[in-house]
N, C-alpha and C positions, 0 to 999 in steps of 0.2 A: 365575984360576978363578972362574967364576960360582957364586953360592950362592943357592939358592931355597928358600923355605918353601912347601909345598903342603899344604893341608888335605884330609883325607879320602882317603888313598892306599891303603886296603885293597882297593879294587875299582874297576871302571868307569873313568871319565875320570881320576880322581885317580891311580889305579894306572898307567895308560898314560902319563900326563904325567910321573910320577916315573921310570918306566922309561926313557922317551925322554931325559929330562934327564940321567940317569946315563950313558946311552949317548953323549951329547954331551960328557961329561966334566965336568958340573956337580956341585957338591956339593948334595945334596938333604936338607932337613929335612922329613920327612913326618909329618903328624899321623895318629894312629890312636887308637881308644878301648880296644882290647883288647891286652893284652900278648902274646897268642899271635900276633896279626897283626904286631906289632913284630918278634917273633923270626923269623917266616916271611919277612918282607920283608928283614930283615938278611941272611938266607941268599941270597935271590934277587938282591938288588941290590948287595951287596958293600960295600966300605969307603967308597964315596962317599955312601952313604945313612946317615942318622941318624934313627931313629924318635923322635918326641916324642909322649908320651901326654897327650892332653887332649880334653875335649869342648868344641867351639867355644862352647857356651852357658855354660861355666864360666869367668867372667872371671878369677878368681884362678889357675886352672890355666893359662889362656892366658898370663897375664903371667909366671908362673913359667917356662913354656916359652920365652917371649921372652928372659928373662934367661939361660936356658941357651944359646940360640942366640947371644946377644951374647958370652958367654964363649968359645964355640967359634970365633967370627969374629975374636977377638983384636984388636979395634980397627979392623976393616975393615967397610965397609958391606955390607948385604944387596943382592943383585942383583934379587931379585923375590919377590913374595908372590902366590900363586894361591889365591884364596878359592873353593874348589871344593865344599865340603860343602853338601848339599841333601837335601831330603826332599819327598815328595808323598803326600798322603792324599786320594783323590778322594771327592767327595760333592756332592749338591745343597746349595747354600748354605742353603736354608730348613731343612735337616735335619741339618747337620753340627754335632756338639758343639763348643762354643766352645774346649774344651781342644785339639782337633785343629787349629783355626784358629790358636790361639796358638802351638802347637808349630811349625807351618810358618813363621809370621812370625818366630818367635824363631830357628829354625835357619837359615832362608834369607836373612833380612834383618838382624835385630838382631845376629846373631853376626858379620856383616861389620863392623859398628861395633867390636865387641869386639876382633876379631883385627887389624883395620887400626890401631886406636889403639895396640895393644900392640906391633906390629911397625914402625909408621911411623918411630920414631926410628932403627931399624936401616937403614931404606931411605934415610935422608938427612935426616930432620928433626932428628937429632942431628948438627950440623955438625962435631963433633969427630972423626967416623969418617973413615977413609981410603977413597978410591975414589969413583966416580961415583954419583949417586943411582940408586935402583932403580925398579922398576915394580910396580904393583898390577894383577893380572888378575882381574877379577870374572866368574865363570861364571854367566851369565844363561841365557836359554832363548828359543825361539820364543814361549813364553808371555809374555815380557816385552813383546811387541807385539800379542798375540792374546788375546782374552777367550774362551777355550775353555770350553764348558759342563762343569760338574762338576769343575772344577779351580780353583775360585774363590780359595781361600786361597793355593794355590801361585801362581796368576796374580798375585794382589795382591802377594805377596812379590817376584816377579820384576819387575813394574812398578816397585815401590819400589826394587829394586836398580838398575834402569836410571837412575832419577832420582838416587839416591845416588851412583852412579858418575860421572855428569856433574858433580855438585856437587863431589865429591872431586877430580876431575881439575882443576877450576878453582882450588880452594883450595890444592891441593898444588903448583901452579905455583910458589908461593913457594919451595919447596925443590928444584924441578926433578924432582919425582917424578911420573911419568906414570901415568894410570889408563886401562885398556883393558877394554872389555866383549867377552867371547866368548859369543855367544848361539846355540848350535846348535839345529837342529831335532831330530827324534827321534834318539836314540842307543841302540845295542844294548848295554844294561847289565843287571845283575841287578835293577834296579828293577821290571822287568815281572813278575818272580816274586813281588814283594811286592804288586803291584797286583792280580794275578789273584784272590786270595781275597776281594777286595771285591765281585766279581760276585754279585748277588743280595742284597746288603746292604740295599737300599732297596726290596725287592719289595713291601712293604706300603704304599708311597706312590704317588702319581700319577706320580712320576718313575721308577718301577721299570724299566719296559721301555726307556725312553730311556737311562737310566743304564747298564744292562747292555749295550745296543748300543754306546754310546760307549766303554765299557771294553774290550769285545771288539775293537773297531776299533783302539783305541790299542795294545792288547797285540799284536795281529797285526802292525800296522805297525811297532811298536817292535822286534819280534823278527825280522821278515822283510824290512823295507824301509827300515831306518834306517842311519845312519852307524855305522861301527865306531869305538869309542872312540879308537883310534890316530889316526884322521883329526882328531878334535877336539884330541888332544894335539899333533899337528903344528901346528895353528893356534895353540894356546897358546904353543908354543915360538917360533913366528914372532913372535907379539905380544911375547914377552919379549926377543927378540934383534934384530929388525930395527931399523935406524937410526931410522926415522920411522914408527911404527906408526899404523894407522888408529885412531880412537877406538872403533870397534865392528866386530867380525867376526861373520858369521852363517853358519857352515858348514852345509851341508845336502846330503842325498843327491840331492834333486831341487830345486835352488835356485829355479827359476821357480815351481814349484807350491807348495813349502813356505814360501818366504820372499817371493816376488815378488807372486803374485796376491793373497794375503791382505793384503799391505801396501798395494796400490794400488786394490783394488776398493772401491767405496762400502760403508760399514759396513752399511747396510740390506740390501744384496745378500748380504753375508756372513751377516747375521742370518737371512735367508730361506733360504739354502742349508743352514746348520747346522740350523735349525729343521725344515726339510723332511726332511733325512736322519734326524734323531733322533726325529722325531715330536713335536716340542715345539709343540703347538698345542692350543687349548682343545678338550675333548671335546664340548662343547656350548656354544651361545651363551647366556650367562647373562642377557642382556637380555630384558625382557618383550616 
């Protein structure tokens, strides 16, 4: 029986991945921060699901959870670790409070160090465990390859996660532990409900109109034209179970538009297109 640790399973991609893994007969250890979520998911997912309560930014709590998973596995190796937890707080970089920047870097990037270090022994770095080495699946984003305006801290965290994942994959070859990136385009999750209240936040700056236009576009696209979380979960399950996974998967509702054009167009063309759409141009020429 496969055994998988998935962080952030209370909703969205994490929830659908845990649900699919249980349907496939895997034993799932899913992290949540609230006890009521743990109780709800126990009822929904049944005996193959074990909730583990921790915040990914709390190193002591993460290591305690890893010890609990080790005890449950009774000498067997863990099949997979899915680093799913993430957050996004949009803002113009010149006006974003530094604590919001740090929160996103801490949650989306530094926590992956914390969680992977804690669970790597169970994935095969501890050679005394029985069974084949496991895999690490890091959930990145289209933002890992795209510098989208007003998502700078989030983009920085996902760019960092892409580089971290490549380095981890090469270092963990020593133990036979593979590392795979899953980087979806827009996904229909509750995150858009959290983004919506940010509209109007920077109205008293020169970015006000462009920021609101960008957010409204992101929200509309996210709610109406994005991937269902189940589709991303299916990609994650494939990455966990296929014999020879690709190093990176990029699921998208419209792959050519969302992942292809942006990747291959010259950056200056992308700059021009984004700037024109959002109105990011000087209001007047400052030169004499």
